[in-house]
N, C-alpha and C positions, 0 to 999 in steps of 0.2 A: 423807613425800613429799619428794623432793629439791628441788623448786622452790617448795614451799609449807611454811612453818614450822608447827609444831604449833598455834600460835595463829591460823592462817589467813592470815597475811601472807606475801607473796612474799619469797623469798630474793633475793639480788643477781642470780643468773642468771634467776630467775623474773621479776624486774622487767624485765630486758633483753628477755626473750621477750614479755612483755606489751606493752612499748613498741613492739616490732617489729610485733606484731599490730594495733596501733593504726592502721596504714596500710591495713588491710583484709585480705582473704583472702590467706593466705601459706602457702607450702609449708615443710616443715621445712628443706629445703635453702636456701631464701631467708633464713630466720631465722638459720640457722647462719652463712651468709655475712655477714649484716648485723651479728650480735652478736659474731662471732669465737668462738663456743662450738662445741665438737665436735658433729658431727651426732648421734652416739649420745646425748649429753646433751640436745640439743634434742628429739629424739624422745621420750625418757622424760619430760622436763620438760613437753612439750605434753600427754602423757597425764595427768600429775599436775594440770596446769592445767585440763584438761577435766573430770577427776573432781571438782575443787573447784568446778566450775560457772562458771569464768571464761572459758572458750573453748568453741567448738563445732567439731566436725570436720565438714567437707564434703568428701567423697571423700578425697583425699590431702592436703588443706590444712586450715587452721584459721582461725577468725576469733573476735574477741572476742564474748562473750555480753553482754547488757545489764549483768549483774553485773560482768563484767570491764571493761566500758567505764567504769562508775562507779568501780571501783577505780583504774584508770589515771588518771582525772581527779584523784583524790586524791593520786596520786604526783607530779603535776606541780607 
């Protein structure tokens, strides 16, 4: 996974996306704008983050899961 390392920790781009999701339900476009990452990378990264159980998809947007919230707290 591109945003999650094999050991389960987020990569640098994964951290940026998780921190952006900390603000609540966000669209991929919002996250791309805030992080400066290309939209295609954000979309694939959000899929990786969701598969890892760190975020949940709600329609066309994403929000942190309880597991993701816990991880973000440890990054700060």
